[in-house]
N, C-alpha and C positions, 0 to 999 in steps of 0.2 A: 272483810267485814263491811257490810252495807249499813249505812245509817238507817235507823228504823223509821219508816214514814208514818203517816198519820193513822189513825185510830181504827179500832174495830167498827164494823157496822153495828146497827142497833142490837141491843142485848136480846138474847133468846130468853124464853120463859125459864124461870128458875127450875133447876132439876133437883130431884131428891138426892141428897148426898149419902152415898153408901161407902162403906169401907173398901169395897172392891177386892179384886184378886190380882194385884200387881205382881210382877215377876221380880224375884230377888235371886242373886247368884253370887258366886265367888267374885271378889273384886278383880279387875284386870291385873294380870301379873301375879295373882294369888298372894297378895301382900298381907291379908288378914282373914280372919274367920268370916264366912258368909252369914253367920247368925247375927241378927240384930242385937246390939249390945244393950238396948233398952226395949222394954216391952210395955211399960206403963205410959202415963201421960208424958208428953214432951212439950217444952215451951221454948220458943225462939223469938228473938227480936230482929227484924230484918233491916235492910238498908234504909227503909223509910222511917225507922224508929218505931214501927208498929210491932207490938207483942201479941203473939198468937199461941194458944195452947191447944194441942191436939190430944184426943183421948188416948191415942197410941201412935207409935211411929208410922209415918206415911209409907205405904207400899205401892199404892196405885197412883203413880205420879206422872204428870204431864210436864215436859220441858219445852220451853219456847225460845231458848237461845242455845247455840251449840256448845259454848263453854260450860254452861250449866248442865246440859245433857251429858257431856263428857264426865263431869264430876259425879253425876248420879251413877253412871256405869262404873266409874272407878271405885265408888263406894259399895258396889255390888247390887245396885238397884237398877234393873232394866226399866226405863220409862214405858208406860203404856201408850203415850202419845208424844210425838215429836214434831216440831215445826220444820218442814222441808227436809224430809228424811233423805231424799236423793242428794241434796246439797251437803248434809252432814256426812254422808258416806263418802262423798267426793273430797271434802276438805278436812275431815277429821278421822284419822286412822288410829289414834292413840287408844281409844276405848270404843270397841265395836259394838254396835247394836246386834241383838240376836235374831232380828227379823220379826219379832212379835209386835213391835210398836205400830200404831196407826198414825198416818200422816194427818196433821191438824192444820194444814195451810202453810202460809209463809211466815217467816220470822217477824216481818213487819206488820202483817195483817192475818194473824191466825183466825181460824173459824171458831167462833164461840159455840155454834151448834155441834161441831165435831168434838170439841172438848167436853161439852156437857154430856154427849152421848156415851163417853167413856166412864162417866160417873167417878171421876178421880177423887182422891182424898187430899190432894195437894197439887197446885200448879206453881212451877218455879219459873221465874222470868228475870230478865235484867232490868236495870233502872230505866233504860231508854224506852222500853215498851210500857212500863208501869203507869206512866202519866196518862195514857189513853186507854189502857186495858184493865188495870187492877180492879178498879171500882166495879166494873161490869162483871168480872169473874167472881168477885167476892160476894155477889148475890147468891151464888150456889156452891162455892168451893173455897177453902182457905188458900191464900196466895202467899208465896214467899218471894220477896224481891231482893236480888243480890245487887251489890254495887256495880258489878260488871266490869268497870275499869276506873282507874284513878292514877293519872300520870305522875302524881306526887309520891306514890308508894305502891306501884302495881304488883310487885311480887308479894308483899305483905297483904295487899288487898285480895289477891288470888287465894292466899291461904285462908284469909278470913271468910271468903265466900265458900270455900270447901268446908270449913268448920261449921258454918251456918247451915248449909244443906245437910251435913252429917248429923247435926242436932235434930233436924226435922225428921230424918229417916232413921234415927236411932243407931247411927254408925260412927260415933265419935272415936271409938277405938280404932276403927279402920282408917279414919282420916289421920289420926295421930301417926299411925305406921306409914301411911303413904307419904306424909310430909317429912317424916324422919328419913325415909328412903330418898326423897328428893334432895333434902339438905345434904345428905351424905354424897349424893351424886355431884352436887355443886362443889363440895369441898374437894372431892377426888379430881374433878375436871379442872378446877382452879390450880391444883397442885401439878397436874400434868402439863398445863400451859406454862406455869412458872418454870418447871423443870426443862421445858423445851426452849426457854429463853424468850417466850412470846408475851409475857405479862406486859400490859400497857400498850400493846399494839391496837390498831384502829380497825373498826368494822363499820359498815353501813348496811341497812336493811331497807328493802323497797318492794313494792309491787306496782302494777300499772295496768292501764287499760287504753284502748284505742277509741278515739272519736274522729271518724273519717280516717285521714292519714296522720293525724296528730297523736302523739303518745303522751298521755298524762301519767305522771309518776307520783306515787304516794310514798313518802319517806317516814320511817319509824324513828322518831326522836328518842332522846335519852329515857323518857318516861314510859315509852311503849313497853308492853309486857315482855316480848322477846328480846328487846334491847336490854331490859333489866336482867335477863338471863345472861347476856354477854357481859354486862358490867359486873355481875356477881362472880363471873369466871376470871375477873381481873383484866378485862379488855376495856377499850374506850370507844364510845360511839362518836364517829367523825362528823355526823350531821348536826349542825348547830342552827339550822333554819327554824322558822316559826312553826310551832306545833300547837294543837289544841290541848286544853287542860285535862280533859277526861281520858283520851286515848293516847296522847303523845304522838299524834299523826300530823304530818304536813304535806303540802302538795307543791310540786315543782315540774319542770320540764327538763329536756336534755341539757339546755343551756345552764340550768340551775345546778346540774351535777358538776360543773366546773369548780364549784366550791370544794370538792373533794380532791382536787388536783395536788394540793400541797402536802397531803398526808399519804402514808403508806397504807392503803385501804384494801380490804377484801369486801366486796359487795355481795350480799346474799339476797335472793329474791324467791318468791313463790309464784307458781303458775299451775296450781292443781287442777284448774278447769281445762287445761290443755292449751290455753291461749298464751303463748310466750311472747309478750309484746316486745321484750328486749331483743330476742333473737330475730323476730320477724319485722317489727315496726322500726327498729333502729339499725338493722344490719348494713344499710347503705349510708347511714348518717355520719358525716365527717367528724362532727364533734364527739359523738359516741365512740367512734373508732380511735380517736386521739386520747381518750381518757386512760390514765395509767392502769387502772384495774382491769380494763378491757385488753390493753396491749400486753399486760404482764400475766394474763390468764388468771386473774384474781376475781373472776366473776363466777358465782356459784348459784346455780339453780338448786333450791332445796328439793329433797324428795317430795313427790306429790303426797298430799294428805297430812301435812303438818300444820295444824291450825294455829295461827299466830295470836289468837285471842282465847286460848283454851285454859285447861287446868294443869295440874302438876305433870300429868303424863305427856301432854303436848309439849310443855316446857322442857321435859326431859328429852324428848325427841330433838328439839332444837338445840339443846345443850350438847347432845352427842355429835351433831353435825358440826357445831363450832369447834369442839375439841378435835375432831378429825382434821380440820383445816389447820388449826394453830399448834397442834401437838401430834403430827402425823407419825 
């Protein structure tokens, strides 16, 4: 997840808002009916506290953050526009795009012109982007802003965001079923881990990047979304370093990982873009090689394409990988 940089360029001329011809389909996994549960007006109140009423559920939807795009597809609504489609397809395999969406620029600086050209009836974005983009987009299209992350309650926040989007697209029944399935998977996974005698064991989650020869490591603290998945399974996050209040993320280096020495830890990491900084950047590092989770083969590269900031389907992918390790 990249922090979203500054703002849109100047606003394009206001477009005429049409209902459009967005694509809808069966939700990923076939969890519920593809038919919209609502056909008349829908009203939602987004993360800004702004209440919006649409004449009908949105079908021609543009998604500007990958977690929200995943949620749209999960609900059976293929977005007509997506920010950084290539990146989404690389990092998020939980809810696949059908190839019809148009690319509307980057997540940090989407193209207002490209969005307007699609004549959407709704644009969905996270709170990080809203401060710079929402007002300009609202000149020609309704906007829905999700919370995106909240380290004090990230699993519940994820569910709230899904339900918010579901209201706007008329798919609340689908959302209810998706979340029921997710909760059942959590309960089943927690029981498997308990039955394996692994309840209460420790994990750590990280990713990283190279700056020259230096490896920077981003740790996922207790409040990070995928960490919350592990905790819901009855495990404990071993990382107690400083993290931010929104995402539950902190930064360290290989020296900082010594803090994990005293605990029996499995370390999980993602490298979906193909750059495995732990395998390449640290392979000759003496501190790295001395860490117990490295020496004991408790280092786990997650399968490519599991988005750590996604919706219930991405969380389920992460859940499944944790269960494989702790309850083999």
